Phi, psi and omega in degrees: 000136181278149176245138180254139168274145183236129172186165184292348182243012185250129172246124178263125181247128184230160178232147175281350187310298183271322184295330183233014177065035184248048180301136177089345181278341175056051175246134180215181178203164178232154174234133186207160179285150180304327186295344178248007183299320180300317179294319179294321179295332177293325184266353185299332179287347182264001178235151178295122184231008187236086174295157182295165185300318179301314180297322178296319180292322176298319179298317177297320177297319179296318178296320180293320181291328176085176184296326182301316179298314181299315181298322176295318179296317179296317178301323181292346179276345184302318177299318177297319180300314180294319178297320179296315180299318178296322180292326182279336183301317180295345180270032185298333178294341176292323184135188187287162172249136173220162183108195177087348179258105182082005179230174181244029181208163171242152172254127181241124179291137177273160174304150185308322183294346178252009186298335179257007185223042181298326178295323178293321177297318179299314178300317180295315179299319179292312184289319185268333187233359178066032180244125179259117174230173183247137177294138179301329180299335177284348182241014181081016181226070179301145181089005178237166165239149178254120182244123184265144179242016183247359190271340186238151174294153186310316181298313178290329180295316180299322177297315180296321178300316179300319178292324177295317178298317178298316179295331182280351183277000000 
């Protein structure tokens, strides 16, 4: 559940991504004091404000289902999270793993010789091992890869983990 700071000069910006398990739908909202509503309405046309219809319906469904549904879904991700961490641990010579707290992914440092070519490593992992990860440079962390643990059901996830481990050797 989000918490808002309140004052006449504070705008709170939120996303449904983590709070409602809606990664990729790009739905958000803002909370603000009435005294700045006129100014905010003036600038709304200059920012993307229209998620697609499907994403809007998913957001309404998430709100209707409530926090209990979201908490169950988040709890169901823990086995994948642990499996991902175990798969990344043997790659310790690559460097540290960070993330996983409040997010659905880990960031894994690549070996130094790949620090300037994380996009190439991502292409290689996808092409040679069928594993889709995101280059750290796309997330402000060049020299890392971002590995998500929330996208696949446990059976398919274990298969993907095996391919990631093979690719990392």
